[in-house]
C-alpha positions, -999 to 999 in steps of 0.1 A, spaced: 0 0 0 11 36 -7 -6 69 -11 -17 62 -46 -34 29 -39 -50 44 -8 -62 75 -26 -80 55 -53 -87 23 -34 -68 1 -59 -46 -30 -55 -17 -18 -77 -5 17 -82 -10 14 -120 -33 38 -138 -43 33 -174 -40 65 -195 -73 79 -208 -62 79 -244 -84 91 -273 -99 64 -294 -84 37 -272 -99 40 -238 -135 28 -239 -153 9 -213 -138 -25 -223 -103 -14 -217 -110 7 -186 -131 -20 -169 -105 -47 -177 -77 -26 -160 -99 -19 -130 -109 -56 -127 -72 -65 -128 -63 -43 -98 -53 -10 -115 -73 21 -122 -91 22 -155 -99 56 -171 -124 63 -198 -109 87 -224 -135 115 -227 -114 134 -252 -127 115 -281 -163 111 -269 -194 133 -274 -212 137 -240 -239 112 -251 -212 86 -260 -195 92 -227 -227 86 -208 -231 53 -226 -196 42 -216 -202 53 -180 -233 31 -178 -214 2 -193 -185 7 -169 -209 5 -139 -221 -29 -152 -187 -42 -161 -168 -36 -128 -174 -29 -92 -138 -18 -87 -127 19 -87 -124 37 -121 -124 72 -134 -125 95 -164 -97 115 -182 -110 149 -191 -89 172 -214 -98 207 -202 -97 220 -238 -128 198 -245 -152 219 -266 -182 213 -244 -163 212 -211 -190 226 -188 -216 202 -201 -191 173 -197 -182 183 -162 -219 184 -152 -225 150 -168 -196 134 -149 -208 149 -116 -244 138 -121 -233 103 -131 -217 97 -97 -181 93 -111 -156 91 -82 -122 98 -99 -113 124 -125 -79 129 -142 -77 163 -159 -51 174 -185 -44 200 -212 -53 231 -192 -55 246 -157 -73 225 -131 -81 256 -109 -116 262 -122 -131 227 -118 -112 211 -89 -133 227 -62 -165 217 -81 -153 181 -83 -144 180 -47 -179 193 -37 -192 162 -55 -168 139 -36 -146 133 -67 -109 128 -63 -88 148 -88 -54 142 -104 -39 165 -129 -13 158 -157 17 181 -158 48 184 -178 69 206 -155 75 213 -118 60 247 -123 27 233 -134 29 208 -105 32 236 -80 2 254 -96 -18 221 -95 -11 218 -58 -22 254 -53 -54 245 -72 -61 218 -47 -58 186 -67 -53 153 -48 -24 140 -70 -3 150 -100 8 129 -130 42 140 -142 45 131 -179 78 131 -197 80 138 -234 85 101 -243 47 98 -240 25 94 -270 -1 120 -281 -2 155 -267 28 165 -248 46 193 -228 64 220 -246 94 216 -223 104 183 -238 116 171 -204 122 133 -202 105 113 -175 136 104 -156 145 141 -155 110 153 -147 101 130 -118 127 141 -92 122 177 -100 84 174 -95 90 154 -63 110 184 -50 84 209 -60 53 193 -44 43 170 -15 13 157 -34 11 120 -43 30 116 -75 23 94 -105 50 90 -133 41 88 -170 59 86 -203 80 57 -216 69 32 -189 63 -2 -203 77 -27 -178 79 -35 -141 116 -24 -141 105 10 -154 79 12 -126 107 6 -100 130 32 -116 103 59 -113 96 48 -77 133 52 -68 131 88 -82 101 97 -61 70 85 -79 43 65 -60 25 51 -90 26 50 -128 2 60 -156 7 38 -186 -7 46 -221 11 28 -249 10 -7 -234 -28 -4 -229 -34 13 -262 -20 -18 -279 -39 -42 -256 -66 -66 -269 -93 -47 -252 -83 -13 -266 -108 2 -290 -80 13 -314 -82 -4 -348 -62 -35 -355 -44 -17 -383 -32 9 -359 -20 -17 -334 -1 -37 -360 16 -5 -373 27 4 -338 40 -31 -331 62 -28 -362 80 4 -350 117 4 -343 136 29 -322 131 64 -335 98 54 -351 79 83 -335 87 120 -333 74 150 -315 59 176 -339 30 201 -343 47 224 -318 29 255 -332 -4 239 -323 1 214 -295 32 193 -293 22 157 -303 42 125 -306 33 108 -339 43 77 -358 63 85 -389 39 80 -418 29 99 -449 9 124 -429 39 130 -405 62 135 -435 39 162 -448 37 179 -414 75 177 -409 82 192 -444 57 220 -437 72 227 -403 107 228 -418 95 253 -443 81 276 -416 44 267 -418 21 283 -393 -7 268 -372 -34 272 -397 -15 257 -426 -6 227 -403 -43 223 -394 -52 222 -431 -26 195 -437 -40 173 -409 -76 177 -420 -106 170 -398 -106 142 -372 -70 132 -380 -66 111 -348 -99 93 -353 -89 86 -389 -56 71 -379 -62 54 -345 -99 44 -347 -105 39 -384 -71 25 -392 -58 49 -420 -22 42 -412 -8 64 -440 -29 95 -438 -42 94 -402 -27 109 -371 -11 79 -353 -4 89 -316 18 65 -296 47 66 -272 83 58 -278 80 26 -257 60 11 -286 93 -1 -301 97 -24 -272 63 -41 -275 61 -71 -298 26 -85 -294 -10 -77 -286 -18 -90 -252 -48 -90 -229 -50 -65 -200 -48 -94 -175 -15 -106 -190 -1 -70 -192 -9 -64 -155 5 -98 -144 37 -91 -163 41 -56 -148 37 -68 -113 60 -99 -118 87 -78 -134 85 -51 -107 88 -77 -79 117 -95 -96 135 -62 -102 131 -51 -66 145 -84 -53 174 -81 -77 183 -46 -67 179 -54 -30 203 -84 -34 228 -61 -50 
């Protein structure tokens, strides 16, 4: 037991990232049933769709679970009200300041964690009253911090900056990595890529197979004039990279991406012209596995690594 397991009432301090187009009720409930904390990814759901997934989560698990809410969500006030009225107990916020909504969530008895990319944002999150922070390094897939700070650099700095329970994220794909972040001051991990490529993920099979084929350096951080995003190198990425090298502005980049680029790539499986968001650790993953197997491996690897280090 530690502060993260106690805060969320879970067996293992493992949180599944609330990833767009991957984190539906099947994935989130499987993670919760396996002893972690499953999160629904509200960022790719209309409110009506989220409501449906909330009801299915309630039927699929009696373990703790939550929702990831990007604060730049177009209908954020409506979404927040839906989450509160639905009796959700845990919310992870990202992509914005948690100050406005944290008190509102607390009034409804909801625990709040906020994703940060720097020690400065960690301090601001503590001032805003959140219950925990997720410090995410730039190895992570999808939307990312502008600081480009790696996870192993970020965690000890955030640990010094705040006394809040601390969750590490970005590039974590093994029990050994979990132990490494713990040594640096984290009390839990948030894992995206491993679960995005799980059997229960709602991402398309084409997306999963493409990510499994990646080697080192198969993803890059780009779109810094809009919102820094780690993408798989494909035809769309090459167009974006060329435009950025030629000084393209935000509007030109948006035109190149087109509408619903992440849905096109992750959910619909257009691996050439879609936006394929995945973390660097994808190059270390070689197969699609069930959530149960992923969780068992993480725990077994962690315990073995801890024994090995203790013996040394």
